[in-house]
C-alpha positions as CSV (number, residue, x, y, z in Angstrom):
1,X,-8.4,-40.2,27.0
2,X,-8.8,-36.4,27.4
3,X,-6.1,-34.5,25.6
4,X,-4.8,-31.3,27.2
5,X,-3.8,-28.8,25.1
6,X,-1.2,-25.9,26.1
7,X,-2.2,-22.6,24.9
8,X,1.2,-20.8,24.4
9,X,-0.1,-18.2,22.3
10,X,-2.4,-17.1,24.5
11,X,-1.0,-17.3,27.9
12,X,2.2,-15.9,26.8
13,X,1.6,-14.2,23.4
14,X,5.5,-15.7,22.4
15,X,3.9,-17.8,19.7
16,X,2.0,-15.0,18.0
17,X,3.2,-13.9,14.8
18,X,2.1,-10.5,12.7
19,X,3.0,-10.3,8.6
20,X,2.4,-7.3,6.8
21,X,1.4,-6.9,2.9
22,X,0.4,-4.0,1.0
23,X,-3.3,-5.2,1.0
24,X,-3.4,-6.4,4.8
25,X,-3.0,-4.3,7.9
26,X,-2.7,-7.2,10.2
27,X,-2.5,-11.3,9.9
28,X,-2.3,-13.7,13.3
29,X,-2.2,-16.9,14.2
30,X,-2.5,-18.5,17.6
31,X,-3.4,-22.1,19.3
32,X,-6.5,-21.8,21.0
33,X,-7.5,-25.5,22.7
34,X,-7.2,-27.9,19.7
35,X,-7.4,-25.8,17.0
36,X,-5.3,-22.8,15.4
37,X,-7.0,-19.4,15.2
38,X,-6.1,-17.2,12.2
39,X,-7.1,-13.5,11.7
40,X,-6.4,-11.1,9.3
41,X,-7.5,-7.3,8.6
42,X,-7.7,-6.0,4.7
43,X,-7.1,-2.4,4.5
44,X,-9.9,-0.4,2.9
45,X,-9.6,0.3,-0.9
46,X,-8.0,-3.1,-1.6
47,X,-10.6,-5.3,-3.2
48,X,-10.0,-9.3,-4.3
49,X,-12.2,-11.9,-5.1
50,X,-12.1,-14.5,-2.5
51,X,-9.5,-15.5,-0.4
52,X,-7.8,-18.9,0.1
53,X,-5.9,-20.0,3.0
54,X,-2.9,-22.5,2.6
55,X,-0.8,-24.3,5.5
56,X,2.5,-25.7,5.4
57,X,4.9,-27.8,7.5
58,X,7.9,-25.7,6.2
59,X,7.3,-22.6,4.6
60,X,7.7,-24.1,1.3
61,X,5.3,-26.7,0.5
62,X,1.9,-25.0,0.9
63,X,-1.6,-26.7,0.3
64,X,-5.0,-25.0,0.6
65,X,-6.8,-25.8,3.7
66,X,-10.0,-23.2,3.3
67,X,-11.3,-20.6,1.3
68,X,-13.4,-17.5,1.6
69,X,-15.4,-16.6,-1.2
70,X,-16.7,-13.3,-2.4
71,X,-15.3,-9.7,-2.1
72,X,-12.8,-9.2,0.2
73,X,-12.9,-5.8,1.5
74,X,-14.9,-2.5,1.1
75,X,-13.5,0.5,-0.6
76,X,-13.4,2.8,2.4
77,X,-13.0,0.7,5.4
78,X,-11.4,-1.9,6.6
79,X,-12.9,-5.5,6.8
80,X,-11.8,-8.2,9.7
81,X,-12.0,-12.0,8.8
82,X,-11.0,-15.2,10.8
83,X,-10.5,-18.9,10.1
84,X,-10.2,-21.8,12.2
85,X,-7.6,-24.5,11.6
86,X,-9.3,-27.9,13.5
87,X,-6.4,-30.1,11.9
88,X,-3.3,-28.3,12.6
89,X,0.0,-30.4,12.1
90,X,0.4,-31.9,15.7
91,X,3.9,-31.0,17.8
92,X,5.4,-28.9,14.8
93,X,5.6,-25.8,13.3
94,X,2.5,-24.7,11.0
95,X,3.2,-22.0,8.5
96,X,0.5,-20.3,7.2
97,X,-0.2,-17.6,4.1
98,X,-3.2,-16.2,2.2
99,X,-3.7,-16.3,-1.5
100,X,-5.7,-12.6,-2.0
101,X,-7.4,-13.3,-5.2
102,X,-5.9,-11.5,-7.8
103,X,-3.5,-9.6,-5.3
104,X,-1.2,-12.6,-4.9
105,X,0.0,-13.9,-2.0
106,X,0.5,-12.8,1.7
107,X,3.4,-13.1,3.6
108,X,3.9,-16.3,5.7
109,X,3.3,-16.7,9.4
110,X,4.0,-19.8,12.0
111,X,2.8,-21.2,14.9
112,X,3.9,-24.4,17.0
113,X,1.1,-26.2,17.9
114,X,1.4,-28.4,21.1
115,X,-0.5,-31.3,21.8
116,X,0.0,-33.8,24.3
117,X,-2.2,-36.4,26.2
118,X,-1.5,-36.0,30.0
119,X,1.9,-36.2,29.8
120,X,4.9,-34.9,29.0
121,X,6.2,-33.3,25.7
122,X,10.0,-32.6,25.2
123,X,10.8,-30.3,22.3
124,X,13.4,-30.7,20.7
125,X,14.6,-34.0,21.0
126,X,17.4,-34.8,20.7
127,X,18.7,-31.8,22.3
128,X,21.6,-29.8,21.4
129,X,21.6,-26.8,23.8
130,X,18.4,-26.3,25.3
131,X,14.8,-28.1,25.1
132,X,11.4,-27.1,26.5
133,X,9.4,-29.5,28.9
134,X,5.6,-29.1,28.7
135,X,3.3,-31.0,31.2
136,X,0.1,-30.7,32.7
137,X,0.0,-28.2,35.6
138,X,-3.2,-26.7,35.8
139,X,-3.4,-25.6,39.5
140,X,0.7,-24.1,39.2
141,X,2.1,-26.5,42.0
142,X,5.8,-26.8,42.5
143,X,7.3,-28.9,39.8
144,X,10.7,-30.2,40.1
145,X,12.5,-31.4,36.8
146,X,15.8,-33.5,37.2
147,X,17.7,-34.9,34.4
148,X,19.9,-38.3,35.5
149,X,22.7,-40.0,33.6
150,X,22.3,-43.6,32.9
151,X,24.2,-44.0,36.7
152,X,21.4,-42.7,38.4
153,X,23.8,-39.4,39.1
154,X,21.7,-36.2,38.7
155,X,23.0,-33.8,36.1
156,X,20.5,-31.0,36.3
157,X,17.9,-29.7,38.8
158,X,15.3,-27.4,38.0
159,X,11.9,-26.0,39.5
160,X,8.7,-24.1,38.1
161,X,5.2,-23.5,38.9
162,X,4.2,-23.1,35.1
163,X,3.3,-25.5,32.6
164,X,6.6,-25.2,30.9
165,X,10.1,-25.2,31.4
166,X,13.5,-24.6,29.7
167,X,16.6,-26.9,30.2
168,X,19.9,-25.9,29.2
169,X,22.4,-28.9,28.4
170,X,25.5,-27.0,27.6
171,X,27.0,-28.2,30.4
172,X,26.0,-31.9,29.9
173,X,28.1,-34.4,27.8
174,X,26.3,-36.1,24.9
175,X,24.5,-39.3,25.7
176,X,21.1,-40.6,26.7
177,X,19.3,-39.2,30.0
178,X,16.3,-39.5,32.0
179,X,14.3,-37.1,32.9
180,X,12.1,-36.8,35.6
181,X,8.9,-34.5,36.4
182,X,8.2,-34.4,40.2
183,X,5.6,-33.1,42.5
184,X,5.9,-32.8,46.2
185,X,8.7,-35.5,45.9
186,X,6.5,-38.0,44.0
187,X,7.7,-38.8,40.1
188,X,4.6,-37.8,38.0
189,X,6.5,-38.5,34.6
190,X,9.8,-40.0,33.4
191,X,11.2,-39.3,29.8
192,X,14.1,-40.2,27.7
193,X,16.1,-37.3,26.1
194,X,19.2,-37.7,24.1
195,X,21.8,-34.9,24.3
196,X,24.0,-34.4,21.1
């Protein structure tokens, strides 16, 4: 089955997060297709022997996923580097940091990687105050999202032409609900959510 990938960072910029250190002038991460692209720039005059790229699921337990050998930067100008994480942690936050040779660690940055197969992704689920629904909508068609209780009574109705929508659940009692994603009156997807 062909996987569809939501390019949140490219479309909205919301997931692009910047970090600064004494040696770096920029450090960014964003999802592009099925991978996460890292980009970082060393300030001129900061030299180091090699750079390790690390990833973690929680900003604490990092493991090395790649390395760039050699001198990291020129003594008189900035140097740009890129790295592609081809196996990011699926449907969760990915934290990244750099080990800048003898210069130490960079600050950590993060990006949420989304992957779904022609379906609906609801995150988070269970829900406390609001949740995001992601679904294929390449042609920007009008999509109606409805939340029903176990008796089939609608609790919420929202529309969008995007490939995602935020649904508030503050006014909905705790319990299990059915979410439908409809296009032109036809139900395309059905999912369950738990409201806490």
